[in-house]
DOKOLDREN-647963 format. One record per residue (C-alpha): residue number from 1; x, y, z; residue in three letters. Coordinates in steps of 0.5 Angstrom, whole numbers, plus 500, padded with zeros to 3 digits. Each point is the difference from the previous one (the first is absolute). Example, Ala and Ser with C-alpha at 12.3 -4.5 7.8 and 13.67 -1.06 7.14 Angstrom:
<atoms>
+------+-----+-----+-----+------+
: resi :   X :   Y :   Z : resn :
+------+-----+-----+-----+------+
:    1 : 525 : 491 : 516 :  ala :
:    2 : 502 : 507 : 498 :  ser :
+------+-----+-----+-----+------+
</atoms>
This chain:
<atoms>
+------+-----+-----+-----+------+
: resi :   X :   Y :   Z : resn :
+------+-----+-----+-----+------+
:    1 : 287 : 461 : 491 :  met :
:    2 : 502 : 500 : 493 :  asn :
:    3 : 497 : 498 : 493 :  ile :
:    4 : 503 : 493 : 501 :  gly :
:    5 : 495 : 499 : 506 :  ser :
:    6 : 494 : 501 : 496 :  phe :
:    7 : 502 : 493 : 496 :  leu :
:    8 : 497 : 497 : 506 :  leu :
:    9 : 493 : 502 : 497 :  met :
:   10 : 502 : 498 : 493 :  arg :
:   11 : 493 : 496 : 500 :  gln :
:   12 : 496 : 506 : 502 :  glu :
:   13 : 503 : 505 : 496 :  ile :
:   14 : 500 : 496 : 494 :  leu :
:   15 : 493 : 498 : 501 :  leu :
:   16 : 498 : 508 : 501 :  leu :
:   17 : 504 : 501 : 493 :  ala :
:   18 : 495 : 495 : 497 :  ile :
:   19 : 494 : 503 : 503 :  ile :
:   20 : 502 : 507 : 497 :  leu :
:   21 : 502 : 498 : 494 :  leu :
:   22 : 493 : 496 : 499 :  leu :
:   23 : 497 : 507 : 502 :  ile :
:   24 : 504 : 504 : 494 :  ile :
:   25 : 498 : 494 : 495 :  cys :
:   26 : 493 : 501 : 502 :  glu :
:   27 : 501 : 508 : 498 :  ile :
:   28 : 503 : 499 : 494 :  phe :
:   29 : 497 : 493 : 497 :  ile :
:   30 : 494 : 501 : 495 :  ser :
:   31 : 494 : 497 : 502 :  gln :
:   32 : 500 : 495 : 495 :  asn :
:   33 : 507 : 497 : 502 :  lys :
:   34 : 498 : 500 : 507 :  lys :
:   35 : 500 : 492 : 500 :  ser :
:   36 : 508 : 501 : 499 :  ser :
:   37 : 500 : 502 : 508 :  ile :
:   38 : 499 : 493 : 502 :  ile :
:   39 : 505 : 497 : 496 :  his :
:   40 : 505 : 506 : 503 :  leu :
:   41 : 498 : 499 : 507 :  ala :
:   42 : 501 : 493 : 500 :  ile :
:   43 : 507 : 500 : 496 :  phe :
:   44 : 502 : 506 : 505 :  leu :
:   45 : 498 : 496 : 506 :  phe :
:   46 : 503 : 494 : 498 :  gly :
:   47 : 507 : 503 : 499 :  ile :
:   48 : 498 : 503 : 507 :  his :
:   49 : 499 : 493 : 503 :  thr :
:   50 : 507 : 497 : 497 :  ile :
:   51 : 504 : 506 : 503 :  val :
:   52 : 497 : 498 : 506 :  gly :
:   53 : 504 : 494 : 500 :  phe :
:   54 : 507 : 503 : 501 :  phe :
:   55 : 503 : 500 : 507 :  ala :
:   56 : 499 : 506 : 504 :  ile :
:   57 : 504 : 501 : 507 :  glu :
:   58 : 497 : 500 : 507 :  glu :
:   59 : 499 : 507 : 502 :  ser :
:   60 : 496 : 506 : 502 :  glu :
:   61 : 498 : 507 : 499 :  ile :
:   62 : 497 : 506 : 502 :  phe :
:   63 : 502 : 499 : 507 :  gly :
:   64 : 497 : 493 : 500 :  gly :
:   65 : 493 : 501 : 497 :  met :
:   66 : 502 : 496 : 494 :  phe :
:   67 : 504 : 494 : 500 :  arg :
:   68 : 501 : 494 : 496 :  thr :
:   69 : 504 : 493 : 500 :  asn :
:   70 : 500 : 494 : 497 :  gly :
:   71 : 493 : 497 : 502 :  leu :
:   72 : 496 : 507 : 499 :  ile :
:   73 : 503 : 500 : 493 :  his :
:   74 : 498 : 493 : 498 :  phe :
:   75 : 493 : 501 : 503 :  phe :
:   76 : 500 : 506 : 495 :  lys :
:   77 : 502 : 496 : 494 :  asn :
:   78 : 494 : 495 : 502 :  val :
:   79 : 495 : 506 : 500 :  leu :
:   80 : 503 : 502 : 493 :  asn :
:   81 : 499 : 493 : 497 :  ile :
:   82 : 493 : 500 : 503 :  gly :
:   83 : 498 : 507 : 497 :  val :
:   84 : 503 : 498 : 493 :  leu :
:   85 : 496 : 493 : 500 :  ile :
:   86 : 494 : 505 : 502 :  ile :
:   87 : 502 : 505 : 494 :  leu :
:   88 : 500 : 494 : 495 :  leu :
:   89 : 494 : 497 : 502 :  gln :
:   90 : 496 : 507 : 500 :  ser :
:   91 : 503 : 502 : 493 :  ala :
:   92 : 494 : 497 : 496 :  asp :
:   93 : 495 : 503 : 505 :  trp :
:   94 : 503 : 507 : 500 :  leu :
:   95 : 500 : 500 : 492 :  gln :
:   96 : 493 : 498 : 499 :  glu :
:   97 : 496 : 503 : 506 :  lys :
:   98 : 505 : 506 : 503 :  ile :
:   99 : 504 : 503 : 494 :  val :
:  100 : 494 : 503 : 496 :  his :
:  101 : 498 : 503 : 506 :  glu :
:  102 : 506 : 504 : 500 :  asn :
:  103 : 502 : 497 : 507 :  arg :
:  104 : 506 : 495 : 499 :  gly :
:  105 : 505 : 505 : 502 :  thr :
:  106 : 497 : 501 : 507 :  glu :
:  107 : 499 : 493 : 501 :  phe :
:  108 : 508 : 499 : 500 :  phe :
:  109 : 501 : 506 : 504 :  val :
:  110 : 496 : 498 : 505 :  leu :
:  111 : 502 : 493 : 500 :  leu :
:  112 : 508 : 502 : 500 :  phe :
:  113 : 498 : 506 : 506 :  ser :
:  114 : 497 : 494 : 504 :  ser :
:  115 : 507 : 496 : 499 :  leu :
:  116 : 504 : 506 : 502 :  leu :
:  117 : 497 : 501 : 506 :  gly :
:  118 : 501 : 492 : 502 :  met :
:  119 : 507 : 501 : 498 :  tyr :
:  120 : 501 : 506 : 506 :  phe :
:  121 : 495 : 496 : 504 :  met :
:  122 : 505 : 494 : 501 :  ile :
:  123 : 506 : 504 : 500 :  ser :
:  124 : 498 : 505 : 505 :  ser :
:  125 : 504 : 501 : 506 :  gly :
:  126 : 495 : 503 : 504 :  asp :
:  127 : 493 : 501 : 501 :  phe :
:  128 : 499 : 506 : 496 :  leu :
:  129 : 503 : 497 : 494 :  met :
:  130 : 496 : 494 : 501 :  phe :
:  131 : 493 : 504 : 501 :  tyr :
:  132 : 502 : 504 : 493 :  leu :
:  133 : 501 : 494 : 496 :  gly :
:  134 : 494 : 496 : 503 :  leu :
:  135 : 496 : 506 : 498 :  glu :
:  136 : 503 : 501 : 493 :  leu :
:  137 : 499 : 492 : 499 :  ser :
:  138 : 493 : 500 : 502 :  met :
:  139 : 497 : 507 : 497 :  leu :
:  140 : 501 : 498 : 492 :  pro :
:  141 : 497 : 493 : 501 :  val :
:  142 : 494 : 503 : 503 :  ala :
:  143 : 499 : 504 : 493 :  ala :
:  144 : 502 : 494 : 496 :  leu :
:  145 : 495 : 495 : 503 :  ala :
:  146 : 495 : 505 : 498 :  ala :
:  147 : 503 : 501 : 493 :  tyr :
:  148 : 494 : 496 : 496 :  glu :
:  149 : 496 : 506 : 500 :  thr :
:  150 : 494 : 497 : 497 :  thr :
:  151 : 499 : 495 : 505 :  gln :
:  152 : 497 : 501 : 506 :  arg :
:  153 : 503 : 495 : 504 :  lys :
:  154 : 507 : 503 : 498 :  ser :
:  155 : 498 : 507 : 503 :  ser :
:  156 : 497 : 496 : 506 :  glu :
:  157 : 507 : 496 : 501 :  ala :
:  158 : 504 : 507 : 500 :  gly :
:  159 : 495 : 503 : 505 :  ile :
:  160 : 501 : 494 : 504 :  lys :
:  161 : 507 : 500 : 500 :  leu :
:  162 : 502 : 507 : 501 :  ile :
:  163 : 495 : 500 : 506 :  leu :
:  164 : 503 : 494 : 503 :  ser :
:  165 : 507 : 502 : 499 :  ser :
:  166 : 499 : 507 : 503 :  ala :
:  167 : 498 : 497 : 506 :  leu :
:  168 : 505 : 495 : 500 :  ala :
:  169 : 505 : 505 : 499 :  ser :
:  170 : 497 : 504 : 506 :  gly :
:  171 : 501 : 494 : 504 :  val :
:  172 : 507 : 499 : 498 :  ser :
:  173 : 502 : 507 : 501 :  leu :
:  174 : 497 : 500 : 507 :  phe :
:  175 : 504 : 494 : 502 :  gly :
:  176 : 506 : 503 : 498 :  ile :
:  177 : 499 : 507 : 504 :  ser :
:  178 : 499 : 495 : 506 :  met :
:  179 : 507 : 497 : 498 :  leu :
:  180 : 503 : 507 : 500 :  tyr :
:  181 : 497 : 502 : 506 :  ala :
:  182 : 503 : 494 : 504 :  thr :
:  183 : 507 : 500 : 497 :  thr :
:  184 : 501 : 507 : 498 :  gly :
:  185 : 502 : 499 : 493 :  ser :
:  186 : 498 : 498 : 493 :  ile :
:  187 : 506 : 497 : 498 :  tyr :
:  188 : 500 : 492 : 500 :  phe :
:  189 : 507 : 499 : 502 :  asn :
:  190 : 499 : 505 : 506 :  asp :
:  191 : 493 : 497 : 502 :  ile :
:  192 : 503 : 493 : 500 :  ile :
:  193 : 505 : 502 : 506 :  glu :
:  194 : 494 : 503 : 504 :  val :
:  195 : 494 : 497 : 499 :  ile :
:  196 : 497 : 496 : 506 :  thr :
:  197 : 493 : 496 : 501 :  ala :
:  198 : 496 : 506 : 503 :  thr :
:  199 : 493 : 500 : 499 :  asn :
:  200 : 500 : 506 : 495 :  leu :
:  201 : 505 : 497 : 496 :  ser :
:  202 : 496 : 493 : 500 :  ile :
:  203 : 494 : 504 : 497 :  leu :
:  204 : 504 : 504 : 495 :  gly :
:  205 : 503 : 493 : 498 :  leu :
:  206 : 493 : 497 : 499 :  ile :
:  207 : 497 : 506 : 496 :  leu :
:  208 : 506 : 501 : 496 :  phe :
:  209 : 500 : 492 : 498 :  phe :
:  210 : 492 : 501 : 499 :  ala :
:  211 : 502 : 505 : 495 :  gly :
:  212 : 505 : 496 : 496 :  leu :
:  213 : 495 : 494 : 501 :  gly :
:  214 : 495 : 504 : 495 :  phe :
:  215 : 505 : 500 : 495 :  lys :
:  216 : 502 : 492 : 501 :  ile :
:  217 : 492 : 499 : 500 :  ser :
:  218 : 501 : 496 : 507 :  leu :
:  219 : 494 : 498 : 504 :  val :
:  220 : 496 : 504 : 503 :  pro :
:  221 : 503 : 506 : 495 :  phe :
:  222 : 498 : 496 : 494 :  his :
:  223 : 492 : 502 : 498 :  phe :
:  224 : 502 : 505 : 495 :  trp :
:  225 : 504 : 495 : 496 :  thr :
:  226 : 495 : 496 : 496 :  ala :
:  227 : 496 : 506 : 498 :  asp :
:  228 : 506 : 504 : 497 :  val :
:  229 : 503 : 494 : 497 :  tyr :
:  230 : 493 : 498 : 496 :  glu :
:  231 : 499 : 508 : 498 :  gly :
:  232 : 507 : 502 : 498 :  ala :
:  233 : 503 : 498 : 494 :  pro :
:  234 : 503 : 493 : 500 :  ile :
:  235 : 507 : 503 : 499 :  ser :
:  236 : 499 : 505 : 506 :  ile :
:  237 : 497 : 494 : 504 :  ala :
:  238 : 506 : 496 : 499 :  ser :
:  239 : 505 : 506 : 502 :  tyr :
:  240 : 496 : 501 : 506 :  leu :
:  241 : 500 : 492 : 501 :  ser :
:  242 : 508 : 499 : 499 :  val :
:  243 : 504 : 507 : 500 :  ile :
:  244 : 496 : 504 : 505 :  ser :
:  245 : 500 : 494 : 505 :  lys :
:  246 : 507 : 498 : 499 :  gly :
:  247 : 503 : 507 : 501 :  ala :
:  248 : 496 : 500 : 506 :  ala :
:  249 : 502 : 493 : 503 :  ile :
:  250 : 507 : 502 : 499 :  phe :
:  251 : 500 : 507 : 504 :  ile :
:  252 : 496 : 496 : 505 :  leu :
:  253 : 505 : 495 : 501 :  met :
:  254 : 506 : 505 : 500 :  ile :
:  255 : 497 : 504 : 505 :  leu :
:  256 : 497 : 494 : 505 :  leu :
:  257 : 507 : 496 : 499 :  phe :
:  258 : 504 : 507 : 502 :  thr :
:  259 : 497 : 506 : 503 :  val :
:  260 : 494 : 496 : 503 :  leu :
:  261 : 504 : 494 : 502 :  lys :
:  262 : 500 : 502 : 508 :  pro :
:  263 : 493 : 499 : 499 :  leu :
:  264 : 500 : 493 : 497 :  met :
:  265 : 496 : 497 : 506 :  his :
:  266 : 495 : 505 : 499 :  ile :
:  267 : 499 : 499 : 492 :  trp :
:  268 : 501 : 493 : 499 :  glu :
:  269 : 494 : 498 : 504 :  asn :
:  270 : 496 : 505 : 496 :  ile :
:  271 : 503 : 497 : 493 :  ile :
:  272 : 498 : 493 : 503 :  tyr :
:  273 : 493 : 502 : 501 :  val :
:  274 : 499 : 504 : 493 :  ile :
:  275 : 504 : 495 : 496 :  ala :
:  276 : 495 : 494 : 502 :  val :
:  277 : 494 : 505 : 499 :  ala :
:  278 : 503 : 502 : 493 :  thr :
:  279 : 501 : 493 : 498 :  met :
:  280 : 493 : 497 : 502 :  phe :
:  281 : 496 : 506 : 498 :  ile :
:  282 : 504 : 501 : 493 :  gly :
:  283 : 499 : 493 : 498 :  asn :
:  284 : 493 : 499 : 503 :  leu :
:  285 : 497 : 506 : 496 :  phe :
:  286 : 504 : 498 : 494 :  ala :
:  287 : 496 : 493 : 500 :  leu :
:  288 : 494 : 504 : 498 :  arg :
:  289 : 502 : 505 : 495 :  gln :
:  290 : 498 : 499 : 492 :  gln :
:  291 : 503 : 506 : 498 :  asn :
:  292 : 507 : 499 : 498 :  met :
:  293 : 503 : 507 : 503 :  lys :
:  294 : 496 : 499 : 506 :  arg :
:  295 : 503 : 493 : 500 :  phe :
:  296 : 507 : 502 : 500 :  leu :
:  297 : 499 : 506 : 505 :  ala :
:  298 : 498 : 495 : 505 :  phe :
:  299 : 506 : 496 : 498 :  ser :
:  300 : 505 : 505 : 501 :  ser :
:  301 : 497 : 502 : 507 :  ile :
:  302 : 501 : 492 : 502 :  ala :
:  303 : 507 : 501 : 497 :  gln :
:  304 : 502 : 506 : 504 :  ala :
:  305 : 498 : 496 : 506 :  gly :
:  306 : 505 : 494 : 498 :  phe :
:  307 : 505 : 506 : 499 :  ile :
:  308 : 499 : 502 : 508 :  leu :
:  309 : 503 : 493 : 501 :  leu :
:  310 : 507 : 503 : 498 :  gly :
:  311 : 499 : 507 : 504 :  leu :
:  312 : 498 : 497 : 506 :  ile :
:  313 : 507 : 497 : 502 :  ile :
:  314 : 504 : 506 : 499 :  gly :
:  315 : 507 : 498 : 497 :  asn :
:  316 : 504 : 499 : 494 :  gln :
:  317 : 497 : 493 : 498 :  leu :
:  318 : 493 : 504 : 501 :  gly :
:  319 : 502 : 506 : 495 :  ala :
:  320 : 503 : 495 : 495 :  ala :
:  321 : 494 : 496 : 500 :  thr :
:  322 : 495 : 506 : 499 :  val :
:  323 : 504 : 503 : 495 :  val :
:  324 : 500 : 493 : 496 :  tyr :
:  325 : 493 : 499 : 501 :  phe :
:  326 : 498 : 507 : 497 :  val :
:  327 : 505 : 499 : 494 :  leu :
:  328 : 496 : 493 : 499 :  val :
:  329 : 493 : 504 : 501 :  tyr :
:  330 : 502 : 505 : 495 :  val :
:  331 : 501 : 495 : 494 :  phe :
:  332 : 494 : 496 : 503 :  ser :
:  333 : 495 : 505 : 501 :  asn :
:  334 : 501 : 504 : 493 :  leu :
:  335 : 500 : 494 : 496 :  ala :
:  336 : 493 : 498 : 503 :  ala :
:  337 : 498 : 508 : 499 :  phe :
:  338 : 503 : 500 : 493 :  gly :
:  339 : 495 : 494 : 498 :  val :
:  340 : 494 : 503 : 503 :  val :
:  341 : 502 : 507 : 496 :  gln :
:  342 : 501 : 497 : 494 :  ala :
:  343 : 493 : 496 : 500 :  ile :
:  344 : 497 : 506 : 503 :  ser :
:  345 : 502 : 505 : 494 :  leu :
:  346 : 498 : 495 : 495 :  arg :
:  347 : 494 : 497 : 502 :  thr :
:  348 : 498 : 505 : 506 :  gly :
:  349 : 499 : 493 : 504 :  lys :
:  350 : 502 : 500 : 507 :  glu :
:  351 : 496 : 495 : 504 :  lys :
:  352 : 503 : 493 : 502 :  met :
:  353 : 495 : 496 : 496 :  ser :
:  354 : 502 : 504 : 494 :  asp :
:  355 : 506 : 496 : 500 :  tyr :
:  356 : 497 : 493 : 499 :  glu :
:  357 : 503 : 497 : 494 :  gly :
:  358 : 506 : 505 : 499 :  leu :
:  359 : 505 : 495 : 499 :  tyr :
:  360 : 497 : 497 : 494 :  arg :
:  361 : 499 : 507 : 497 :  thr :
:  362 : 506 : 504 : 503 :  asn :
:  363 : 505 : 494 : 502 :  pro :
:  364 : 506 : 505 : 501 :  asn :
:  365 : 496 : 505 : 505 :  leu :
:  366 : 498 : 494 : 504 :  ser :
:  367 : 507 : 497 : 501 :  leu :
:  368 : 502 : 507 : 502 :  val :
:  369 : 494 : 501 : 505 :  met :
:  370 : 501 : 493 : 503 :  met :
:  371 : 508 : 501 : 501 :  leu :
:  372 : 498 : 507 : 504 :  ala :
:  373 : 494 : 496 : 504 :  leu :
:  374 : 505 : 494 : 502 :  phe :
:  375 : 505 : 505 : 502 :  ser :
:  376 : 495 : 504 : 504 :  leu :
:  377 : 498 : 494 : 503 :  ala :
:  378 : 507 : 497 : 502 :  gly :
:  379 : 500 : 494 : 495 :  ile :
:  380 : 507 : 497 : 498 :  pro :
:  381 : 504 : 501 : 496 :  pro :
:  382 : 498 : 507 : 499 :  val :
:  383 : 503 : 506 : 504 :  ala :
:  384 : 494 : 501 : 504 :  gly :
:  385 : 502 : 494 : 504 :  phe :
:  386 : 507 : 502 : 502 :  phe :
:  387 : 497 : 507 : 502 :  gly :
:  388 : 495 : 497 : 505 :  lys :
:  389 : 505 : 494 : 502 :  phe :
:  390 : 505 : 505 : 502 :  phe :
:  391 : 495 : 504 : 504 :  leu :
:  392 : 497 : 494 : 503 :  phe :
:  393 : 508 : 498 : 502 :  thr :
:  394 : 502 : 507 : 503 :  ala :
:  395 : 493 : 500 : 504 :  ala :
:  396 : 501 : 493 : 503 :  ala :
:  397 : 508 : 501 : 501 :  ser :
:  398 : 498 : 505 : 505 :  glu :
:  399 : 494 : 496 : 503 :  gly :
:  400 : 494 : 502 : 497 :  tyr :
:  401 : 497 : 493 : 499 :  tyr :
:  402 : 493 : 502 : 501 :  ile :
:  403 : 500 : 506 : 495 :  leu :
:  404 : 504 : 495 : 495 :  val :
:  405 : 494 : 495 : 501 :  phe :
:  406 : 495 : 505 : 499 :  ile :
:  407 : 504 : 503 : 494 :  ala :
:  408 : 500 : 493 : 497 :  val :
:  409 : 492 : 499 : 501 :  val :
:  410 : 499 : 507 : 496 :  asn :
:  411 : 505 : 497 : 495 :  val :
:  412 : 495 : 494 : 499 :  thr :
:  413 : 494 : 505 : 500 :  ile :
:  414 : 503 : 504 : 494 :  ser :
:  415 : 502 : 494 : 496 :  leu :
:  416 : 493 : 498 : 500 :  tyr :
:  417 : 498 : 507 : 497 :  tyr :
:  418 : 506 : 501 : 495 :  tyr :
:  419 : 498 : 493 : 497 :  leu :
:  420 : 493 : 502 : 499 :  leu :
:  421 : 502 : 505 : 495 :  val :
:  422 : 505 : 494 : 497 :  val :
:  423 : 494 : 496 : 500 :  arg :
:  424 : 496 : 505 : 496 :  ala :
:  425 : 505 : 501 : 495 :  met :
:  426 : 502 : 493 : 499 :  phe :
:  427 : 495 : 495 : 502 :  leu :
:  428 : 493 : 504 : 498 :  arg :
:  429 : 497 : 501 : 494 :  gln :
:  430 : 496 : 506 : 497 :  ser :
:  431 : 496 : 501 : 494 :  asp :
:  432 : 502 : 508 : 501 :  thr :
:  433 : 507 : 499 : 502 :  ala :
:  434 : 505 : 506 : 498 :  ile :
:  435 : 502 : 499 : 493 :  pro :
:  436 : 507 : 500 : 498 :  phe :
:  437 : 504 : 507 : 499 :  phe :
:  438 : 507 : 502 : 500 :  lys :
:  439 : 503 : 505 : 504 :  asn :
:  440 : 504 : 505 : 498 :  asn :
:  441 : 508 : 500 : 501 :  leu :
:  442 : 500 : 504 : 506 :  tyr :
:  443 : 495 : 496 : 504 :  met :
:  444 : 504 : 493 : 498 :  arg :
:  445 : 506 : 503 : 502 :  leu :
:  446 : 498 : 502 : 507 :  gly :
:  447 : 497 : 493 : 501 :  leu :
:  448 : 506 : 497 : 497 :  ile :
:  449 : 504 : 504 : 506 :  ile :
:  450 : 495 : 498 : 505 :  ala :
:  451 : 500 : 493 : 498 :  val :
:  452 : 508 : 499 : 500 :  leu :
:  453 : 500 : 504 : 507 :  gly :
:  454 : 496 : 494 : 503 :  ile :
:  455 : 504 : 495 : 497 :  leu :
:  456 : 507 : 502 : 500 :  ile :
:  457 : 499 : 502 : 508 :  leu :
:  458 : 497 : 493 : 501 :  gly :
:  459 : 506 : 497 : 497 :  ile :
:  460 : 506 : 505 : 501 :  tyr :
:  461 : 501 : 500 : 508 :  ser :
:  462 : 506 : 504 : 500 :  pro :
:  463 : 495 : 506 : 500 :  val :
:  464 : 498 : 499 : 507 :  tyr :
:  465 : 507 : 499 : 502 :  asp :
:  466 : 502 : 507 : 497 :  tyr :
:  467 : 494 : 503 : 503 :  ile :
:  468 : 502 : 497 : 507 :  tyr :
:  469 : 507 : 503 : 499 :  glu :
:  470 : 497 : 507 : 499 :  leu :
:  471 : 495 : 500 : 506 :  ser :
:  472 : 506 : 501 : 505 :  lys :
:  473 : 500 : 507 : 498 :  asn :
:  474 : 494 : 502 : 503 :  ile :
:  475 : 501 : 497 : 507 :  leu :
+------+-----+-----+-----+------+
</atoms>
């Protein structure tokens, strides 16, 4: 292996360099200029995001522990875009509540460290690299969930997340050990050739799936989600909802479609049952929510159920629909969380009833929220409609008509509770409506990028064709 081989890890190396540079800046920048670190971090990560769009060759290093191809590289760029939007939406919160406590740099170091772990997780070529990436991606987020130290709910969210993730990691690792016991290897390429449907390998599959099901918030591994989202800072709730979940879905898709493909007759039945339960429980519990963060938490659980429609078919079409849906979900969910964060920061209000009459005082924010909710609900012509349409088409093409019908029923349920928010903003009036306020530049830019993603992905269909071509790399 030569120095040039390390260029396959250029995203990881560049992100690590940004982390180290921020730590150095924290040491040398004086206390009254700490806010400049926010601008520096966003600027550096913006450059990192742009660099990620340069093409990279398909190869592997470290004896196959780390690998990359077009689809993996593309998905890292999806994660980069999502994190950049989160950083833009978090800038005001950091400036007003975190920097004066001298904890601004730590926020970026923890967030980027978690993203670095996700890079290694989705590029892993064996279970050792996968597990190291999984742990690195989760532990910093638990600290971030408890970042608002003056809020009891934030501390509670951090404790719940670290305990739940520790249990999930242990279960997943136990499953990996069983797969190793039946195959004699931790390398994905070796496991594919020898794995068979023995009792031990099936139990290993179930336990491994359960561990990742926690990160994706699949039923019945979803109990932590609403409480953690409600207690954590909104930027971290959006990170968990979009970035953490997206990375877990991607690596699960790769492993199911390749390493565990010989056990497809087992895991497709598991996914079928969990998809139905996740869609119904996520949607039915969302109907009852009044807090917007809990509302979006159960909404994200339901969306995870829809994603399983693409995973269950196990082919190139399924891979393309899953990646495309996650891309759409990134923009849609971050737009919704961005509006919630903007309102919470200026007014402290997070209940659905607080949004009554919002259109009359803040029409732009109301329109952004409406587009985001329409996309999550799957209403044409925004991108969410095409994301769900492709998922349903893919499942129907393999004969899962009953599952598609159940999904359509759940889309109808979700449409009702998404429209509850729209009704509150546009049709209800309130004497105590949220007063007009103007967001700062970073927040406006973050919302604009999210809205452009929702609109462009709904109009520019070649994006899906491009993802479909890349998807053949994992099969």
